[in-house]
C-alpha positions as YAML, in Angstrom:
chain: A
units: angstrom
residues:
- id: 1
  name: UNK
  ca: [-50.29, -73.49, -47.62]
- id: 2
  name: UNK
  ca: [-50.51, -70.09, -45.99]
- id: 3
  name: UNK
  ca: [-52.68, -67.44, -47.52]
- id: 4
  name: UNK
  ca: [-51.07, -64.17, -48.51]
- id: 5
  name: UNK
  ca: [-52.59, -62.40, -45.54]
- id: 6
  name: UNK
  ca: [-51.19, -65.09, -43.19]
- id: 7
  name: UNK
  ca: [-47.58, -64.78, -44.31]
- id: 8
  name: UNK
  ca: [-45.39, -63.32, -41.57]
- id: 9
  name: UNK
  ca: [-42.50, -61.08, -42.45]
- id: 10
  name: UNK
  ca: [-39.48, -60.36, -40.31]
- id: 11
  name: UNK
  ca: [-37.70, -57.14, -41.13]
- id: 12
  name: UNK
  ca: [-34.07, -56.91, -40.02]
- id: 13
  name: UNK
  ca: [-32.76, -53.39, -39.74]
- id: 14
  name: UNK
  ca: [-29.41, -52.08, -38.57]
- id: 15
  name: UNK
  ca: [-29.32, -50.58, -35.11]
- id: 16
  name: UNK
  ca: [-29.30, -46.82, -34.93]
- id: 17
  name: UNK
  ca: [-25.88, -45.26, -34.70]
- id: 18
  name: UNK
  ca: [-26.86, -43.38, -31.58]
- id: 19
  name: UNK
  ca: [-29.25, -44.70, -29.01]
- id: 20
  name: UNK
  ca: [-29.32, -46.20, -25.55]
- id: 21
  name: UNK
  ca: [-28.81, -49.76, -24.39]
- id: 22
  name: UNK
  ca: [-31.95, -51.84, -24.76]
- id: 23
  name: UNK
  ca: [-32.21, -53.01, -21.17]
- id: 24
  name: UNK
  ca: [-35.57, -54.66, -21.93]
- id: 25
  name: UNK
  ca: [-33.75, -57.04, -24.28]
- id: 26
  name: UNK
  ca: [-31.71, -58.31, -21.36]
- id: 27
  name: UNK
  ca: [-34.79, -60.08, -19.99]
- id: 28
  name: UNK
  ca: [-34.57, -62.51, -22.90]
- id: 29
  name: UNK
  ca: [-31.02, -63.39, -21.85]
- id: 30
  name: UNK
  ca: [-31.57, -63.76, -18.12]
- id: 31
  name: UNK
  ca: [-30.43, -67.42, -18.19]
- id: 32
  name: UNK
  ca: [-27.18, -66.37, -19.86]
- id: 33
  name: UNK
  ca: [-26.69, -63.59, -17.30]
- id: 34
  name: UNK
  ca: [-27.13, -66.11, -14.48]
- id: 35
  name: UNK
  ca: [-24.67, -68.51, -16.15]
- id: 36
  name: UNK
  ca: [-22.00, -65.82, -16.62]
- id: 37
  name: UNK
  ca: [-22.40, -64.64, -13.03]
- id: 38
  name: UNK
  ca: [-22.03, -68.17, -11.71]
- id: 39
  name: UNK
  ca: [-19.09, -68.87, -14.02]
- id: 40
  name: UNK
  ca: [-17.32, -65.73, -12.83]
- id: 41
  name: UNK
  ca: [-17.70, -66.70, -9.19]
- id: 42
  name: UNK
  ca: [-16.51, -70.26, -9.82]
- id: 43
  name: UNK
  ca: [-13.48, -69.12, -11.82]
- id: 44
  name: UNK
  ca: [-12.53, -66.62, -9.11]
- id: 45
  name: UNK
  ca: [-12.46, -69.20, -6.32]
- id: 46
  name: UNK
  ca: [-11.94, -72.52, -8.12]
- id: 47
  name: UNK
  ca: [-8.95, -74.62, -7.03]
- id: 48
  name: UNK
  ca: [-8.24, -72.35, -4.09]
- id: 49
  name: UNK
  ca: [-7.85, -73.68, -0.57]
- id: 50
  name: UNK
  ca: [-9.73, -70.81, 1.02]
- id: 51
  name: UNK
  ca: [-12.53, -70.66, -1.55]
- id: 52
  name: UNK
  ca: [-15.17, -68.03, -0.83]
- id: 53
  name: UNK
  ca: [-13.45, -67.40, 2.54]
- id: 54
  name: UNK
  ca: [-11.03, -65.15, 0.61]
- id: 55
  name: UNK
  ca: [-13.91, -62.68, 0.40]
- id: 56
  name: UNK
  ca: [-13.33, -62.16, 4.14]
- id: 57
  name: UNK
  ca: [-9.58, -62.78, 4.32]
- id: 58
  name: UNK
  ca: [-8.56, -60.18, 1.71]
- id: 59
  name: UNK
  ca: [-10.39, -57.18, 3.21]
- id: 60
  name: UNK
  ca: [-9.43, -58.36, 6.71]
- id: 61
  name: UNK
  ca: [-5.74, -58.18, 5.81]
- id: 62
  name: UNK
  ca: [-6.26, -54.75, 4.29]
- id: 63
  name: UNK
  ca: [-8.04, -53.55, 7.43]
- id: 64
  name: UNK
  ca: [-5.24, -54.85, 9.67]
- id: 65
  name: UNK
  ca: [-2.56, -53.11, 7.58]
- id: 66
  name: UNK
  ca: [-4.51, -49.83, 7.55]
- id: 67
  name: UNK
  ca: [-5.09, -50.04, 11.30]
- id: 68
  name: UNK
  ca: [-1.39, -50.58, 12.02]
- id: 69
  name: UNK
  ca: [-0.04, -47.98, 9.61]
- id: 70
  name: UNK
  ca: [-2.66, -45.22, 9.57]
- id: 71
  name: UNK
  ca: [-4.40, -45.85, 12.88]
- id: 72
  name: UNK
  ca: [-1.31, -46.80, 14.87]
- id: 73
  name: UNK
  ca: [1.86, -45.31, 13.42]
- id: 74
  name: UNK
  ca: [0.33, -42.18, 11.88]
- id: 75
  name: UNK
  ca: [-2.51, -41.84, 14.42]
- id: 76
  name: UNK
  ca: [-4.97, -40.30, 11.97]
- id: 77
  name: UNK
  ca: [-7.86, -38.42, 13.53]
- id: 78
  name: UNK
  ca: [-11.12, -40.39, 13.24]
- id: 79
  name: UNK
  ca: [-13.21, -38.19, 15.56]
- id: 80
  name: UNK
  ca: [-13.05, -40.70, 18.42]
- id: 81
  name: UNK
  ca: [-14.11, -43.74, 16.38]
- id: 82
  name: UNK
  ca: [-11.85, -46.80, 16.87]
- id: 83
  name: UNK
  ca: [-9.77, -47.06, 13.73]
- id: 84
  name: UNK
  ca: [-10.57, -50.75, 12.95]
- id: 85
  name: UNK
  ca: [-14.27, -49.88, 13.08]
- id: 86
  name: UNK
  ca: [-13.75, -46.66, 11.12]
- id: 87
  name: UNK
  ca: [-11.94, -48.36, 8.24]
- id: 88
  name: UNK
  ca: [-13.91, -51.63, 8.13]
- id: 89
  name: UNK
  ca: [-17.20, -49.99, 7.16]
- id: 90
  name: UNK
  ca: [-15.38, -48.26, 4.29]
- id: 91
  name: UNK
  ca: [-13.07, -51.03, 3.04]
- id: 92
  name: UNK
  ca: [-15.89, -53.50, 2.37]
- id: 93
  name: UNK
  ca: [-17.91, -51.32, -0.07]
- id: 94
  name: UNK
  ca: [-14.68, -49.96, -1.58]
- id: 95
  name: UNK
  ca: [-13.38, -53.50, -2.25]
- id: 96
  name: UNK
  ca: [-16.59, -54.34, -4.10]
- id: 97
  name: UNK
  ca: [-16.58, -51.16, -6.20]
- id: 98
  name: UNK
  ca: [-12.91, -51.32, -7.17]
- id: 99
  name: UNK
  ca: [-13.11, -55.01, -8.07]
- id: 100
  name: UNK
  ca: [-16.36, -54.65, -10.05]
- id: 101
  name: UNK
  ca: [-15.12, -51.63, -11.99]
- id: 102
  name: UNK
  ca: [-11.75, -53.19, -12.81]
- id: 103
  name: UNK
  ca: [-13.22, -56.51, -13.97]
- id: 104
  name: UNK
  ca: [-16.12, -55.00, -15.92]
- id: 105
  name: UNK
  ca: [-13.92, -52.42, -17.65]
- id: 106
  name: UNK
  ca: [-11.68, -55.13, -19.11]
- id: 107
  name: UNK
  ca: [-14.43, -57.66, -19.77]
- id: 108
  name: UNK
  ca: [-14.86, -56.98, -23.50]
- id: 109
  name: UNK
  ca: [-11.13, -57.16, -24.23]
- id: 110
  name: UNK
  ca: [-10.59, -60.33, -22.19]
- id: 111
  name: UNK
  ca: [-13.59, -62.01, -23.87]
- id: 112
  name: UNK
  ca: [-12.70, -60.96, -27.41]
- id: 113
  name: UNK
  ca: [-12.62, -64.56, -28.62]
- id: 114
  name: UNK
  ca: [-16.35, -64.96, -28.12]
- id: 115
  name: UNK
  ca: [-17.52, -61.58, -29.37]
- id: 116
  name: UNK
  ca: [-17.30, -62.43, -33.07]
- id: 117
  name: UNK
  ca: [-18.87, -65.88, -32.83]
- id: 118
  name: UNK
  ca: [-22.34, -65.29, -31.42]
- id: 119
  name: UNK
  ca: [-24.63, -62.36, -30.70]
- id: 120
  name: UNK
  ca: [-26.01, -61.40, -27.36]
- id: 121
  name: UNK
  ca: [-26.12, -57.99, -25.66]
- id: 122
  name: UNK
  ca: [-22.52, -57.08, -24.94]
- id: 123
  name: UNK
  ca: [-23.53, -55.21, -21.82]
- id: 124
  name: UNK
  ca: [-23.97, -58.62, -20.17]
- id: 125
  name: UNK
  ca: [-20.18, -58.80, -19.94]
- id: 126
  name: UNK
  ca: [-20.30, -55.71, -17.73]
- id: 127
  name: UNK
  ca: [-23.35, -56.71, -15.72]
- id: 128
  name: UNK
  ca: [-21.97, -60.12, -14.75]
- id: 129
  name: UNK
  ca: [-19.04, -58.92, -12.59]
- id: 130
  name: UNK
  ca: [-21.11, -56.10, -11.08]
- id: 131
  name: UNK
  ca: [-23.86, -58.51, -9.98]
- id: 132
  name: UNK
  ca: [-21.60, -61.47, -9.30]
- id: 133
  name: UNK
  ca: [-19.38, -59.34, -7.08]
- id: 134
  name: UNK
  ca: [-22.28, -59.02, -4.65]
- id: 135
  name: UNK
  ca: [-21.76, -62.64, -3.55]
- id: 136
  name: UNK
  ca: [-18.33, -62.04, -1.97]
- id: 137
  name: UNK
  ca: [-19.59, -58.63, -0.82]
- id: 138
  name: UNK
  ca: [-22.37, -60.20, 1.23]
- id: 139
  name: UNK
  ca: [-19.91, -62.73, 2.65]
- id: 140
  name: UNK
  ca: [-17.51, -59.96, 3.63]
- id: 141
  name: UNK
  ca: [-20.34, -58.18, 5.45]
- id: 142
  name: UNK
  ca: [-19.62, -60.67, 8.23]
- id: 143
  name: UNK
  ca: [-16.59, -58.51, 9.01]
- id: 144
  name: UNK
  ca: [-18.73, -55.42, 9.45]
- id: 145
  name: UNK
  ca: [-21.20, -57.29, 11.66]
- id: 146
  name: UNK
  ca: [-18.38, -58.69, 13.79]
- id: 147
  name: UNK
  ca: [-16.63, -55.34, 14.24]
- id: 148
  name: UNK
  ca: [-19.88, -53.45, 14.92]
- id: 149
  name: UNK
  ca: [-20.88, -56.00, 17.56]
- id: 150
  name: UNK
  ca: [-17.40, -55.96, 19.11]
- id: 151
  name: UNK
  ca: [-17.45, -52.18, 19.55]
- id: 152
  name: UNK
  ca: [-21.14, -52.28, 20.57]
- id: 153
  name: UNK
  ca: [-22.33, -49.73, 18.03]
- id: 154
  name: UNK
  ca: [-26.09, -49.20, 18.48]
- id: 155
  name: UNK
  ca: [-28.30, -49.03, 15.37]
- id: 156
  name: UNK
  ca: [-29.68, -45.60, 14.53]
- id: 157
  name: UNK
  ca: [-32.30, -44.13, 12.23]
- id: 158
  name: UNK
  ca: [-29.54, -43.44, 9.70]
- id: 159
  name: UNK
  ca: [-29.83, -47.10, 8.64]
- id: 160
  name: UNK
  ca: [-32.96, -46.29, 6.64]
- id: 161
  name: UNK
  ca: [-30.72, -44.56, 4.08]
- id: 162
  name: UNK
  ca: [-28.42, -47.59, 3.68]
- id: 163
  name: UNK
  ca: [-30.38, -49.08, 0.71]
- id: 164
  name: UNK
  ca: [-29.81, -45.82, -1.18]
- id: 165
  name: UNK
  ca: [-26.03, -46.05, -0.83]
- id: 166
  name: UNK
  ca: [-26.08, -49.80, -1.45]
- id: 167
  name: UNK
  ca: [-27.85, -49.27, -4.78]
- id: 168
  name: UNK
  ca: [-25.45, -46.43, -5.61]
- id: 169
  name: UNK
  ca: [-22.53, -48.73, -4.78]
- id: 170
  name: UNK
  ca: [-23.71, -51.17, -7.50]
- id: 171
  name: UNK
  ca: [-24.66, -48.57, -10.09]
- id: 172
  name: UNK
  ca: [-21.51, -46.45, -9.93]
- id: 173
  name: UNK
  ca: [-18.88, -49.03, -11.06]
- id: 174
  name: UNK
  ca: [-21.29, -50.23, -13.77]
- id: 175
  name: UNK
  ca: [-21.75, -46.68, -15.07]
- id: 176
  name: UNK
  ca: [-18.01, -46.02, -15.15]
- id: 177
  name: UNK
  ca: [-17.27, -49.37, -16.79]
- id: 178
  name: UNK
  ca: [-19.64, -48.50, -19.66]
- id: 179
  name: UNK
  ca: [-17.20, -45.75, -20.59]
- id: 180
  name: UNK
  ca: [-13.98, -47.59, -19.83]
- id: 181
  name: UNK
  ca: [-15.00, -50.82, -21.57]
- id: 182
  name: UNK
  ca: [-15.99, -48.86, -24.67]
- id: 183
  name: UNK
  ca: [-12.75, -46.89, -24.70]
- id: 184
  name: UNK
  ca: [-10.70, -50.06, -24.13]
- id: 185
  name: UNK
  ca: [-11.97, -51.43, -27.43]
- id: 186
  name: UNK
  ca: [-10.22, -48.67, -29.37]
- id: 187
  name: UNK
  ca: [-7.40, -47.79, -27.02]
- id: 188
  name: UNK
  ca: [-5.68, -50.76, -25.36]
- id: 189
  name: UNK
  ca: [-3.78, -48.25, -23.26]
- id: 190
  name: UNK
  ca: [-6.90, -48.09, -21.07]
- id: 191
  name: UNK
  ca: [-6.13, -51.53, -19.64]
- id: 192
  name: UNK
  ca: [-2.60, -50.44, -18.74]
- id: 193
  name: UNK
  ca: [-3.72, -47.12, -17.28]
- id: 194
  name: UNK
  ca: [-6.44, -48.86, -15.25]
- id: 195
  name: UNK
  ca: [-3.82, -50.77, -13.27]
- id: 196
  name: UNK
  ca: [-2.19, -47.57, -12.02]
- id: 197
  name: UNK
  ca: [-5.49, -45.72, -11.79]
- id: 198
  name: UNK
  ca: [-6.99, -48.27, -9.39]
- id: 199
  name: UNK
  ca: [-3.90, -48.15, -7.17]
- id: 200
  name: UNK
  ca: [-4.11, -44.38, -6.86]
- id: 201
  name: UNK
  ca: [-7.90, -44.03, -6.69]
- id: 202
  name: UNK
  ca: [-8.13, -45.30, -3.12]
- id: 203
  name: UNK
  ca: [-6.15, -42.27, -1.92]
- id: 204
  name: UNK
  ca: [-8.83, -39.94, -3.34]
- id: 205
  name: UNK
  ca: [-11.58, -41.64, -1.32]
- id: 206
  name: UNK
  ca: [-11.98, -41.35, 2.48]
- id: 207
  name: UNK
  ca: [-11.30, -45.02, 3.21]
- id: 208
  name: UNK
  ca: [-8.14, -44.59, 5.29]
- id: 209
  name: UNK
  ca: [-8.80, -41.05, 6.49]
- id: 210
  name: UNK
  ca: [-11.78, -39.01, 7.68]
- id: 211
  name: UNK
  ca: [-13.59, -36.57, 5.41]
- id: 212
  name: UNK
  ca: [-13.23, -33.72, 7.89]
- id: 213
  name: UNK
  ca: [-9.48, -33.63, 7.18]
- id: 214
  name: UNK
  ca: [-10.30, -32.14, 3.76]
- id: 215
  name: UNK
  ca: [-10.41, -28.34, 3.99]
- id: 216
  name: UNK
  ca: [-13.63, -26.53, 3.21]
- id: 217
  name: UNK
  ca: [-12.07, -24.84, 0.20]
- id: 218
  name: UNK
  ca: [-11.15, -28.20, -1.35]
- id: 219
  name: UNK
  ca: [-14.31, -30.10, -0.45]
- id: 220
  name: UNK
  ca: [-16.36, -28.95, -3.51]
- id: 221
  name: UNK
  ca: [-13.70, -30.54, -5.72]
- id: 222
  name: UNK
  ca: [-13.23, -33.52, -3.41]
- id: 223
  name: UNK
  ca: [-16.87, -34.61, -3.59]
- id: 224
  name: UNK
  ca: [-16.86, -34.53, -7.39]
- id: 225
  name: UNK
  ca: [-15.38, -37.99, -7.04]
- id: 226
  name: UNK
  ca: [-18.62, -40.03, -6.88]
- id: 227
  name: UNK
  ca: [-16.98, -42.73, -4.76]
- id: 228
  name: UNK
  ca: [-16.69, -40.23, -1.91]
- id: 229
  name: UNK
  ca: [-20.46, -40.03, -1.44]
- id: 230
  name: UNK
  ca: [-20.81, -43.81, -1.30]
- id: 231
  name: UNK
  ca: [-18.07, -44.31, 1.29]
- id: 232
  name: UNK
  ca: [-19.25, -41.40, 3.43]
- id: 233
  name: UNK
  ca: [-22.81, -42.72, 3.16]
- id: 234
  name: UNK
  ca: [-21.92, -46.22, 4.36]
- id: 235
  name: UNK
  ca: [-19.89, -44.83, 7.23]
- id: 236
  name: UNK
  ca: [-22.68, -42.44, 8.28]
- id: 237
  name: UNK
  ca: [-25.42, -45.08, 8.10]
- id: 238
  name: UNK
  ca: [-23.52, -47.82, 9.93]
- id: 239
  name: UNK
  ca: [-21.92, -45.62, 12.58]
- id: 240
  name: UNK
  ca: [-24.85, -43.27, 13.15]
- id: 241
  name: UNK
  ca: [-23.05, -40.13, 11.99]
- id: 242
  name: UNK
  ca: [-24.78, -37.26, 10.17]
- id: 243
  name: UNK
  ca: [-25.01, -37.88, 6.45]
- id: 244
  name: UNK
  ca: [-23.00, -35.62, 4.17]
- id: 245
  name: UNK
  ca: [-25.79, -34.77, 1.77]
- id: 246
  name: UNK
  ca: [-23.58, -32.60, -0.40]
- id: 247
  name: UNK
  ca: [-21.43, -35.60, -1.37]
- id: 248
  name: UNK
  ca: [-24.44, -37.95, -1.53]
- id: 249
  name: UNK
  ca: [-26.38, -35.76, -3.96]
- id: 250
  name: UNK
  ca: [-23.24, -35.10, -6.01]
- id: 251
  name: UNK
  ca: [-22.58, -38.85, -6.28]
- id: 252
  name: UNK
  ca: [-26.15, -39.50, -7.39]
- id: 253
  name: UNK
  ca: [-26.03, -36.78, -10.06]
- id: 254
  name: UNK
  ca: [-22.60, -37.81, -11.37]
- id: 255
  name: UNK
  ca: [-23.59, -41.49, -11.44]
- id: 256
  name: UNK
  ca: [-26.77, -40.76, -13.42]
- id: 257
  name: UNK
  ca: [-24.84, -38.63, -15.91]
- id: 258
  name: UNK
  ca: [-22.19, -41.33, -16.32]
- id: 259
  name: UNK
  ca: [-24.84, -44.02, -16.68]
- id: 260
  name: UNK
  ca: [-26.85, -42.36, -19.44]
- id: 261
  name: UNK
  ca: [-23.89, -40.94, -21.36]
- id: 262
  name: UNK
  ca: [-22.02, -44.24, -21.00]
- id: 263
  name: UNK
  ca: [-25.04, -46.23, -22.18]
- id: 264
  name: UNK
  ca: [-25.26, -44.09, -25.32]
- id: 265
  name: UNK
  ca: [-21.55, -44.36, -26.08]
- id: 266
  name: UNK
  ca: [-21.50, -48.10, -25.32]
- id: 267
  name: UNK
  ca: [-24.41, -48.59, -27.74]
- id: 268
  name: UNK
  ca: [-22.42, -46.73, -30.37]
- id: 269
  name: UNK
  ca: [-19.34, -48.89, -29.86]
- id: 270
  name: UNK
  ca: [-21.38, -52.10, -29.65]
- id: 271
  name: UNK
  ca: [-22.18, -51.79, -33.36]
- id: 272
  name: UNK
  ca: [-18.51, -51.96, -34.35]
- id: 273
  name: UNK
  ca: [-17.11, -54.10, -31.53]
- id: 274
  name: UNK
  ca: [-16.32, -57.05, -33.80]
- id: 275
  name: UNK
  ca: [-14.46, -54.80, -36.24]
- id: 276
  name: UNK
  ca: [-12.19, -53.15, -33.69]
- id: 277
  name: UNK
  ca: [-11.63, -55.96, -31.20]
...
């Protein structure tokens, strides 16, 4: 028998209506995070002939099409950089960000069957595609290495800034998906709009064209798109060009704002996810 002073009490209280995601809690679910990441990768490439090789084939096809249409037929100005090299260093990070954002934004709706059966932090649904997408990203880096070696691009000191843009590349789609996944719970139109949004978004980012083609008067509005800073950063670091710090700093600020505001709103929606799903 336990004495009165040895009795342990567990007090269960409702989560606050407004707060931020408890990222410390995620440490208790690290095995589940690993499982969902691995499951996502297996589902993406299971029963396919090419397997993980599609991580190279898909961006390679995109690069070839861009090089023929924009580099060949339209002859876009790339400031003397061979167009295949110019577009490769942009397509690879863009492919990761667009895929991670699209998958994470729809993750709660597509997994609605599990949400009401068991509790675990719902943000794991968003983290899994953002982290799991790094596996095909690292495989597709072989394309960048091959093209850089082919055109004999020497490494420069700009490479020391590459980890900054790599981290920003991961954080940005996660921050945006916090908002979109939350909104998709209430408004299923978000899933429909996302399809058209992702098709058009690439034209607002300097993947196929150079940033210098944007006029000075429009650039302050152009760099408000946080994806611009990431793409320009990768291109500058890998090709040794000067870094556009205006777009880099803007991307960092916008990403941080989206991350914290999205985490608060996601926490709010997490309380009622089972009721509205």
